[in-house]
C-alpha positions as a LaTeX table, in Angstrom:
\begin{tabular}{lrrr}
\hline
Residue & $x$ (\AA) & $y$ (\AA) & $z$ (\AA) \\
\hline
Met1 & $-21.60$ & $-27.90$ & $-20.56$ \\
Leu2 & $-22.18$ & $-24.19$ & $-21.01$ \\
Met3 & $-18.94$ & $-23.42$ & $-19.18$ \\
Gly4 & $-17.08$ & $-25.71$ & $-21.57$ \\
Val5 & $-18.60$ & $-23.93$ & $-24.56$ \\
Thr6 & $-17.64$ & $-20.50$ & $-23.16$ \\
His7 & $-14.10$ & $-21.66$ & $-22.52$ \\
Gln8 & $-13.85$ & $-23.03$ & $-26.06$ \\
Val9 & $-15.08$ & $-19.71$ & $-27.48$ \\
His10 & $-12.42$ & $-17.87$ & $-25.46$ \\
Val11 & $-9.71$ & $-20.25$ & $-26.67$ \\
Asn12 & $-10.80$ & $-19.86$ & $-30.29$ \\
Ala13 & $-10.93$ & $-16.06$ & $-29.97$ \\
Leu14 & $-7.43$ & $-15.94$ & $-28.47$ \\
Thr15 & $-6.08$ & $-18.22$ & $-31.19$ \\
Val16 & $-7.51$ & $-16.05$ & $-33.96$ \\
Phe17 & $-6.33$ & $-12.88$ & $-32.21$ \\
Tyr18 & $-2.71$ & $-14.00$ & $-31.91$ \\
Val19 & $-2.58$ & $-15.52$ & $-35.39$ \\
Ile20 & $-3.73$ & $-12.19$ & $-36.85$ \\
Asn21 & $-1.24$ & $-10.36$ & $-34.65$ \\
Leu22 & 1.54 & $-12.63$ & $-35.89$ \\
Val23 & 0.64 & $-11.91$ & $-39.52$ \\
Ile24 & 0.50 & $-8.15$ & $-38.89$ \\
Thr25 & 3.81 & $-8.29$ & $-37.01$ \\
Leu26 & 5.52 & $-10.07$ & $-39.90$ \\
Leu27 & 4.14 & $-7.52$ & $-42.36$ \\
Val28 & 5.27 & $-4.62$ & $-40.17$ \\
Ile29 & 8.76 & $-6.08$ & $-39.78$ \\
Thr30 & 9.04 & $-6.73$ & $-43.51$ \\
Phe31 & 7.77 & $-3.43$ & $-44.87$ \\
Gly32 & 9.05 & $-1.39$ & $-41.93$ \\
Gly33 & 12.50 & $-2.89$ & $-42.41$ \\
Leu34 & 12.45 & $-1.97$ & $-46.10$ \\
Val35 & 11.53 & 1.63 & $-45.25$ \\
Val36 & 14.29 & 1.91 & $-42.63$ \\
Val37 & 16.92 & 0.43 & $-44.95$ \\
Thr38 & 15.85 & 2.77 & $-47.76$ \\
Arg39 & 16.06 & 5.83 & $-45.51$ \\
Leu40 & 19.46 & 4.76 & $-44.18$ \\
Gln41 & 20.76 & 4.44 & $-47.72$ \\
Gln42 & 19.50 & 7.94 & $-48.46$ \\
His43 & 21.07 & 9.28 & $-45.21$ \\
Lys44 & 17.71 & 10.64 & $-44.09$ \\
Phe45 & 16.96 & 8.39 & $-41.17$ \\
Gln46 & 17.29 & 9.91 & $-37.69$ \\
Leu47 & 15.53 & 9.27 & $-34.44$ \\
Phe48 & 15.47 & 12.92 & $-33.39$ \\
Ala49 & 16.17 & 16.13 & $-35.26$ \\
Ser50 & 19.60 & 17.51 & $-34.45$ \\
Asp51 & 18.24 & 20.94 & $-33.58$ \\
Ser52 & 15.77 & 19.66 & $-30.96$ \\
Asn53 & 16.67 & 20.34 & $-27.37$ \\
Ser54 & 17.11 & 17.53 & $-24.86$ \\
Ala55 & 13.86 & 18.23 & $-23.00$ \\
Arg56 & 11.78 & 17.90 & $-26.16$ \\
Asn57 & 13.69 & 14.76 & $-27.15$ \\
Val58 & 12.95 & 13.17 & $-23.79$ \\
Leu59 & 9.24 & 13.93 & $-24.09$ \\
Ile60 & 9.18 & 12.50 & $-27.62$ \\
Phe61 & 10.97 & 9.36 & $-26.48$ \\
Gly62 & 8.79 & 9.01 & $-23.37$ \\
Leu63 & 5.46 & 9.50 & $-25.15$ \\
Gly64 & 6.37 & 7.19 & $-28.02$ \\
Ser65 & 7.67 & 4.49 & $-25.69$ \\
Leu66 & 4.58 & 4.65 & $-23.48$ \\
Trp67 & 2.28 & 4.24 & $-26.49$ \\
Leu68 & 4.30 & 1.20 & $-27.55$ \\
Leu69 & 4.01 & $-0.27$ & $-24.04$ \\
Asp70 & 0.26 & 0.40 & $-24.00$ \\
Gly71 & $-0.11$ & $-1.41$ & $-27.31$ \\
Phe72 & 1.68 & $-4.47$ & $-25.97$ \\
Leu73 & $-0.42$ & $-4.38$ & $-22.79$ \\
Gln74 & $-3.58$ & $-4.28$ & $-24.90$ \\
Ala75 & $-2.47$ & $-7.56$ & $-26.49$ \\
Gln76 & $-2.72$ & $-9.44$ & $-23.17$ \\
Pro77 & $-5.02$ & $-12.50$ & $-23.33$ \\
Leu78 & $-7.52$ & $-11.15$ & $-20.78$ \\
Met79 & $-8.05$ & $-8.02$ & $-22.89$ \\
Val80 & $-9.60$ & $-10.14$ & $-25.64$ \\
Thr81 & $-12.07$ & $-11.97$ & $-23.41$ \\
Gln82 & $-12.69$ & $-9.78$ & $-20.33$ \\
Phe83 & $-11.95$ & $-6.18$ & $-21.28$ \\
Thr84 & $-15.52$ & $-4.89$ & $-20.89$ \\
Ser85 & $-16.29$ & $-6.84$ & $-17.70$ \\
Lys86 & $-12.99$ & $-6.26$ & $-15.88$ \\
Val87 & $-11.83$ & $-2.85$ & $-17.15$ \\
Leu88 & $-14.86$ & $-0.90$ & $-18.40$ \\
Ala89 & $-17.71$ & $-2.15$ & $-16.19$ \\
Pro90 & $-16.10$ & $-1.03$ & $-12.88$ \\
Leu91 & $-15.94$ & 2.51 & $-14.30$ \\
Leu92 & $-19.74$ & 2.74 & $-14.09$ \\
Ile93 & $-19.79$ & 2.71 & $-10.28$ \\
Gly94 & $-20.89$ & 6.09 & $-8.93$ \\
Gln95 & $-20.81$ & 7.85 & $-12.30$ \\
Pro96 & $-23.31$ & 10.59 & $-13.23$ \\
Ala97 & $-25.88$ & 9.53 & $-15.82$ \\
Ile98 & $-24.21$ & 11.31 & $-18.74$ \\
Val99 & $-20.77$ & 9.78 & $-18.03$ \\
Ala100 & $-22.30$ & 6.33 & $-17.48$ \\
Thr101 & $-24.03$ & 6.66 & $-20.85$ \\
Val102 & $-20.72$ & 7.38 & $-22.57$ \\
Val103 & $-19.03$ & 4.38 & $-20.92$ \\
Arg104 & $-21.97$ & 2.06 & $-21.72$ \\
Leu105 & $-21.85$ & 3.19 & $-25.36$ \\
Gly106 & $-18.19$ & 2.23 & $-25.50$ \\
Met107 & $-18.99$ & $-1.15$ & $-23.92$ \\
Arg108 & $-21.75$ & $-1.87$ & $-26.43$ \\
Leu109 & $-19.54$ & $-1.02$ & $-29.39$ \\
Trp110 & $-16.68$ & $-3.13$ & $-28.03$ \\
Arg111 & $-18.94$ & $-6.14$ & $-27.42$ \\
Leu112 & $-20.07$ & $-6.12$ & $-31.06$ \\
His113 & $-16.60$ & $-7.14$ & $-32.28$ \\
Pro114 & $-14.23$ & $-7.52$ & $-29.30$ \\
Leu115 & $-11.51$ & $-9.26$ & $-31.30$ \\
Val116 & $-11.54$ & $-6.62$ & $-34.04$ \\
Trp117 & $-11.57$ & $-3.70$ & $-31.60$ \\
Asn118 & $-8.74$ & $-5.20$ & $-29.58$ \\
Leu119 & $-6.68$ & $-5.55$ & $-32.75$ \\
Val120 & $-7.43$ & $-1.94$ & $-33.63$ \\
Ala121 & $-6.51$ & $-0.70$ & $-30.14$ \\
Thr122 & $-3.33$ & $-2.76$ & $-30.04$ \\
Trp123 & $-1.95$ & $-1.66$ & $-33.38$ \\
Met124 & $-3.24$ & 1.90 & $-33.17$ \\
Gln125 & $-1.12$ & 2.41 & $-30.05$ \\
Ile126 & 1.90 & 0.55 & $-31.39$ \\
Gly127 & 1.65 & 2.52 & $-34.62$ \\
Met128 & 1.41 & 5.86 & $-32.82$ \\
Gly129 & 4.40 & 5.01 & $-30.67$ \\
Ala130 & 6.52 & 3.96 & $-33.65$ \\
Val131 & 5.63 & 7.04 & $-35.72$ \\
Ile132 & 6.28 & 9.43 & $-32.83$ \\
Leu133 & 9.65 & 7.81 & $-32.14$ \\
Leu134 & 10.84 & 7.34 & $-35.72$ \\
Gly135 & 8.94 & 9.97 & $-37.69$ \\
Gly136 & 11.58 & 12.66 & $-37.30$ \\
Glu137 & 10.66 & 16.31 & $-37.75$ \\
Thr138 & 8.30 & 15.44 & $-40.59$ \\
Arg139 & 4.57 & 15.35 & $-41.18$ \\
Trp140 & 4.56 & 11.71 & $-40.07$ \\
Arg141 & 5.42 & 12.61 & $-36.49$ \\
Arg142 & 2.79 & 15.35 & $-36.54$ \\
Ile143 & 0.24 & 12.85 & $-37.81$ \\
Gly144 & 1.24 & 10.53 & $-34.96$ \\
Leu145 & 0.89 & 13.35 & $-32.43$ \\
Trp146 & $-2.51$ & 14.49 & $-33.73$ \\
Thr147 & $-3.66$ & 10.86 & $-33.68$ \\
Ser148 & $-2.38$ & 10.66 & $-30.11$ \\
Val149 & $-4.57$ & 13.64 & $-29.18$ \\
Gly150 & $-7.69$ & 12.12 & $-30.76$ \\
Trp151 & $-7.11$ & 8.60 & $-29.48$ \\
Gly152 & $-6.21$ & 9.88 & $-26.01$ \\
Leu153 & $-9.49$ & 11.80 & $-25.75$ \\
Leu154 & $-11.41$ & 8.73 & $-26.92$ \\
Val155 & $-9.72$ & 6.58 & $-24.29$ \\
Trp156 & $-10.20$ & 9.22 & $-21.59$ \\
Gly157 & $-13.99$ & 9.22 & $-22.09$ \\
Pro158 & $-15.38$ & 5.72 & $-22.70$ \\
Gly159 & $-12.14$ & 3.97 & $-21.73$ \\
Glu160 & $-11.36$ & 5.74 & $-18.43$ \\
Gly161 & $-14.69$ & 7.28 & $-17.45$ \\
Phe162 & $-13.00$ & 10.71 & $-17.58$ \\
Gly163 & $-10.46$ & 9.60 & $-15.03$ \\
Ser164 & $-13.18$ & 8.90 & $-12.42$ \\
Ile165 & $-13.15$ & 12.58 & $-11.46$ \\
Phe166 & $-16.97$ & 12.52 & $-11.25$ \\
Ser167 & $-17.20$ & 9.29 & $-9.25$ \\
Gly168 & $-15.02$ & 9.57 & $-6.17$ \\
Gly169 & $-11.72$ & 9.84 & $-7.97$ \\
Ser170 & $-8.33$ & 10.42 & $-6.42$ \\
Trp171 & $-4.73$ & 10.85 & $-7.50$ \\
Leu172 & $-4.22$ & 7.51 & $-5.74$ \\
Leu173 & $-6.42$ & 6.00 & $-8.45$ \\
Gly174 & $-4.74$ & 7.98 & $-11.22$ \\
Ser175 & $-7.29$ & 10.78 & $-11.57$ \\
Pro176 & $-7.67$ & 12.89 & $-13.68$ \\
Gly177 & $-6.72$ & 9.97 & $-15.93$ \\
Ser178 & $-3.51$ & 8.96 & $-17.69$ \\
Ala179 & $-5.06$ & 9.35 & $-21.17$ \\
Leu180 & $-5.48$ & 13.07 & $-20.48$ \\
Phe181 & $-1.73$ & 13.35 & $-19.86$ \\
Tyr182 & $-1.05$ & 11.62 & $-23.18$ \\
Val183 & $-3.21$ & 14.28 & $-24.85$ \\
Leu184 & $-1.38$ & 17.12 & $-23.08$ \\
Ala185 & 2.05 & 15.67 & $-23.92$ \\
Ala186 & 1.15 & 15.35 & $-27.60$ \\
Gly187 & $-0.28$ & 18.87 & $-27.60$ \\
Val188 & 2.92 & 20.31 & $-26.18$ \\
Leu189 & 5.00 & 18.49 & $-28.81$ \\
Leu190 & 2.80 & 19.95 & $-31.56$ \\
Leu191 & 3.85 & 23.46 & $-30.52$ \\
Pro192 & 6.64 & 25.10 & $-32.56$ \\
Pro193 & 10.15 & 24.17 & $-31.31$ \\
Ala194 & 10.81 & 27.88 & $-30.68$ \\
Trp195 & 8.15 & 27.83 & $-27.98$ \\
Trp196 & 10.32 & 25.44 & $-25.98$ \\
Arg197 & 13.05 & 28.09 & $-25.81$ \\
Ser198 & 10.65 & 30.73 & $-24.57$ \\
Pro199 & 10.66 & 31.71 & $-20.86$ \\
Arg200 & 6.92 & 31.19 & $-20.97$ \\
Phe201 & 7.45 & 27.44 & $-21.39$ \\
Leu202 & 8.82 & 26.95 & $-17.88$ \\
Arg203 & 6.10 & 29.08 & $-16.33$ \\
Val204 & 3.31 & 27.18 & $-18.08$ \\
Trp205 & 4.90 & 23.82 & $-17.24$ \\
Gln206 & 5.33 & 24.92 & $-13.62$ \\
Thr207 & 1.72 & 26.09 & $-13.38$ \\
Met208 & 0.40 & 22.85 & $-14.86$ \\
Ile209 & 2.27 & 20.79 & $-12.27$ \\
Gly210 & 1.02 & 23.02 & $-9.45$ \\
Val211 & $-2.60$ & 22.88 & $-10.66$ \\
Leu212 & $-2.41$ & 19.10 & $-10.92$ \\
Trp213 & $-1.43$ & 18.71 & $-7.27$ \\
Ala214 & $-4.00$ & 21.29 & $-6.14$ \\
Phe215 & $-6.66$ & 19.31 & $-8.00$ \\
Ala216 & $-5.33$ & 16.10 & $-6.42$ \\
Ala217 & $-5.72$ & 17.65 & $-2.97$ \\
Leu218 & $-9.27$ & 18.75 & $-3.81$ \\
Leu219 & $-10.29$ & 15.26 & $-4.94$ \\
Gln220 & $-8.70$ & 13.69 & $-1.86$ \\
Ala221 & $-10.38$ & 16.13 & 0.53 \\
Trp222 & $-13.82$ & 16.24 & $-1.09$ \\
Pro223 & $-16.17$ & 14.63 & 1.50 \\
Ala224 & $-18.45$ & 12.98 & $-1.08$ \\
Asn225 & $-15.50$ & 11.02 & $-2.47$ \\
Gly226 & $-15.28$ & 9.08 & 0.78 \\
Trp227 & $-11.53$ & 9.17 & 1.37 \\
Trp228 & $-12.02$ & 10.21 & 5.00 \\
Ser229 & $-13.54$ & 6.80 & 5.65 \\
Ser230 & $-11.35$ & 4.00 & 6.97 \\
His231 & $-13.22$ & 1.54 & 4.80 \\
Arg232 & $-12.48$ & 3.43 & 1.58 \\
Leu233 & $-8.80$ & 3.98 & 2.29 \\
Ser234 & $-7.93$ & 0.57 & 3.67 \\
Ala235 & $-10.14$ & $-1.38$ & 1.26 \\
Phe236 & $-8.55$ & 0.41 & $-1.68$ \\
Leu237 & $-4.99$ & $-0.38$ & $-0.56$ \\
Leu238 & $-5.97$ & $-3.94$ & 0.29 \\
Ser239 & $-7.42$ & $-4.48$ & $-3.19$ \\
Gln240 & $-4.17$ & $-3.23$ & $-4.70$ \\
Ala241 & $-2.08$ & $-5.47$ & $-2.43$ \\
Arg242 & $-4.04$ & $-8.56$ & $-3.49$ \\
Met243 & $-3.18$ & $-8.04$ & $-7.14$ \\
Pro244 & $-0.79$ & $-10.69$ & $-8.55$ \\
Gln245 & 2.61 & $-9.10$ & $-7.99$ \\
Pro246 & 5.96 & $-9.70$ & $-6.24$ \\
Phe247 & 5.85 & $-9.67$ & $-2.42$ \\
Leu248 & 8.28 & $-6.73$ & $-2.46$ \\
Phe249 & 5.54 & $-4.56$ & $-3.95$ \\
Ser250 & 2.55 & $-5.96$ & $-2.06$ \\
Ala251 & 4.00 & $-6.06$ & 1.50 \\
Pro252 & 4.07 & $-2.26$ & 2.01 \\
Leu253 & 0.50 & $-2.08$ & 0.68 \\
Tyr254 & $-0.71$ & $-4.54$ & 3.32 \\
Thr255 & 1.08 & $-2.48$ & 5.98 \\
Gly256 & $-0.50$ & 0.71 & 4.69 \\
Ala257 & $-3.97$ & $-0.83$ & 4.68 \\
Gln258 & $-3.60$ & $-1.78$ & 8.36 \\
Ala259 & $-2.44$ & 1.72 & 9.29 \\
Phe260 & $-5.22$ & 3.45 & 7.35 \\
Val261 & $-7.97$ & 1.40 & 8.96 \\
Gln262 & $-6.90$ & 2.60 & 12.43 \\
Phe263 & $-6.39$ & 6.34 & 11.81 \\
Pro264 & $-8.22$ & 7.27 & 8.58 \\
Leu265 & $-8.74$ & 10.96 & 9.43 \\
Leu266 & $-5.09$ & 11.45 & 10.33 \\
Trp267 & $-3.75$ & 9.67 & 7.26 \\
Asn268 & $-6.06$ & 11.41 & 4.81 \\
Thr269 & $-5.18$ & 14.77 & 6.39 \\
Val270 & $-1.50$ & 13.96 & 5.85 \\
Val271 & $-2.11$ & 13.00 & 2.21 \\
Val272 & $-4.15$ & 16.15 & 1.52 \\
Gly273 & $-1.54$ & 18.27 & 3.28 \\
Ile274 & 1.30 & 16.82 & 1.21 \\
Phe275 & $-0.57$ & 17.41 & $-2.05$ \\
Leu276 & $-1.36$ & 21.01 & $-1.05$ \\
Thr277 & 2.22 & 21.69 & $-0.02$ \\
Val278 & 3.55 & 20.46 & $-3.35$ \\
Ala279 & 0.94 & 22.56 & $-5.18$ \\
Phe280 & 1.81 & 25.77 & $-3.32$ \\
Leu281 & 5.54 & 25.27 & $-3.84$ \\
Trp282 & 5.03 & 25.06 & $-7.61$ \\
Ile283 & 2.41 & 27.77 & $-7.99$ \\
Leu284 & 3.79 & 30.48 & $-5.70$ \\
Gly285 & 7.30 & 30.73 & $-7.12$ \\
Arg286 & 10.02 & 29.14 & $-9.17$ \\
Pro287 & 10.61 & 25.72 & $-7.60$ \\
Ala288 & 13.95 & 25.07 & $-5.94$ \\
Arg289 & 15.85 & 21.82 & $-6.35$ \\
Leu290 & 14.36 & 20.57 & $-3.06$ \\
Thr291 & 10.83 & 21.18 & $-4.40$ \\
Trp292 & 11.59 & 19.15 & $-7.51$ \\
Trp293 & 12.96 & 16.22 & $-5.50$ \\
Leu294 & 10.03 & 16.36 & $-3.08$ \\
Thr295 & 7.61 & 16.21 & $-6.01$ \\
Val296 & 9.48 & 13.26 & $-7.51$ \\
Ala297 & 9.32 & 11.44 & $-4.16$ \\
Val298 & 5.58 & 12.12 & $-3.73$ \\
Thr299 & 4.84 & 11.10 & $-7.32$ \\
Trp300 & 6.87 & 7.91 & $-7.07$ \\
Ser301 & 5.40 & 6.87 & $-3.71$ \\
Thr302 & 1.79 & 7.48 & $-4.82$ \\
Trp303 & 2.48 & 5.75 & $-8.15$ \\
Trp304 & 3.46 & 2.72 & $-6.07$ \\
Phe305 & 1.16 & 2.87 & $-3.03$ \\
Gly306 & $-1.89$ & 4.16 & $-4.87$ \\
Gln307 & $-1.65$ & 3.31 & $-8.54$ \\
Asp308 & 0.38 & 0.09 & $-8.09$ \\
Phe309 & 2.47 & 1.08 & $-11.14$ \\
Gly310 & $-0.64$ & 0.68 & $-13.29$ \\
Val311 & 0.40 & $-2.56$ & $-14.99$ \\
Leu312 & 0.39 & $-5.10$ & $-12.15$ \\
Gly313 & $-2.42$ & $-7.60$ & $-11.86$ \\
Gly314 & $-2.73$ & $-8.68$ & $-15.47$ \\
Met315 & $-5.37$ & $-6.17$ & $-16.61$ \\
Gly316 & $-3.41$ & $-2.91$ & $-16.72$ \\
Thr317 & $-3.72$ & $-1.01$ & $-20.00$ \\
Asp318 & $-1.03$ & 1.57 & $-19.19$ \\
Pro319 & 1.41 & 2.50 & $-16.38$ \\
Asn320 & $-1.14$ & 5.03 & $-15.03$ \\
Ser321 & $-0.71$ & 8.74 & $-14.37$ \\
Gly322 & 2.37 & 8.54 & $-12.15$ \\
Ala323 & 4.60 & 7.56 & $-15.06$ \\
Leu324 & 3.45 & 10.56 & $-17.10$ \\
Val325 & 4.01 & 13.02 & $-14.24$ \\
Leu326 & 7.49 & 11.64 & $-13.59$ \\
Leu327 & 8.20 & 12.15 & $-17.30$ \\
Ala328 & 6.91 & 15.72 & $-17.04$ \\
Leu329 & 9.20 & 16.40 & $-14.08$ \\
Val330 & 12.23 & 15.15 & $-16.03$ \\
Val331 & 11.26 & 17.37 & $-18.98$ \\
Tyr332 & 10.96 & 20.35 & $-16.64$ \\
Ala333 & 14.36 & 19.67 & $-15.06$ \\
Leu334 & 16.00 & 19.51 & $-18.50$ \\
Ser335 & 14.30 & 22.75 & $-19.52$ \\
Val336 & 15.57 & 24.81 & $-16.58$ \\
Pro337 & 18.36 & 27.10 & $-17.86$ \\
Leu338 & 21.78 & 26.83 & $-16.24$ \\
Pro339 & 22.69 & 29.58 & $-13.75$ \\
Ala340 & 24.60 & 32.49 & $-15.25$ \\
Asp341 & 27.72 & 31.88 & $-13.15$ \\
His342 & 27.84 & 28.29 & $-14.35$ \\
Leu343 & 27.64 & 29.44 & $-17.96$ \\
Val344 & 30.48 & 31.90 & $-17.33$ \\
Ser345 & 32.68 & 29.22 & $-15.79$ \\
Arg346 & 32.04 & 26.95 & $-18.79$ \\
Ser347 & 32.92 & 29.67 & $-21.27$ \\
Thr348 & 36.09 & 30.47 & $-19.32$ \\
Gln349 & 37.12 & 26.83 & $-19.39$ \\
Ala350 & 36.39 & 26.64 & $-23.10$ \\
Gly351 & 38.51 & 29.76 & $-23.71$ \\
\hline
\end{tabular}
């Protein structure tokens, strides 16, 4: 009888949630459409400013699109009924007291009005994404970016447990947390456009990528995190493989789990070594094309084999950190100036 009552409550909550979402969607389409039509008539509407470089445009498009995706993911049925038990509660495992207190505070607040908070989270992220994408070089985009910074920090704390960096985290899990990358991306976009043309931009971007992989190696090698144990490595991959997903994605995870259980020390040494190699290549000098492709390959493979693309399994709130780092690598590649001889050949052809 009690189970029937609980199920009925869940059904009622989902019904109310999606009815409200439908009403909000209709209002957004109606009033948003009027704004777009008005701006088109005034010849002011543009997705990106014409004087923005391609790297900055890509980061704007990537950040805005990811916030939109996160908003849609937050609208999944399980988020309304099981967000605290399935997403937030597991973050408490192994956390220091102060971090656990922050996460528990977030859980208590969410449980007071789960339907309302889920509506807020859904439309906050959709709104940020839309404003960042369509706001142009106006105060509206800056408002969206500043909101992205604040919301990202809020999510990173109570929502991600600070990326699990204090509780046995790993890049394979997404540490230091995807929300932190959202904050960094928004912060970079808030810098003056002239900064993007400065030689310092590439150096800072390069250093950030190198530090990330050095930190990933540290987390993976730290003995207290337990990644030298066959149980930790294989159990983690096995849990990812069992998530509801196509066999194409899960089969390699099952194979990896079997390999890790047999030679955990060897495999973790290889993982740490790869992370350190990537870090040194970025920190010690200007990366060559091979370094960039190696980093893309490592990021993609760990995004799959460790983070399981972030959204598989029905309870993913974002694509996880791998997607943000791949975006950062694309931005870096577009920011690298063309070689001088190539510029000369282009000018000769133009002449």
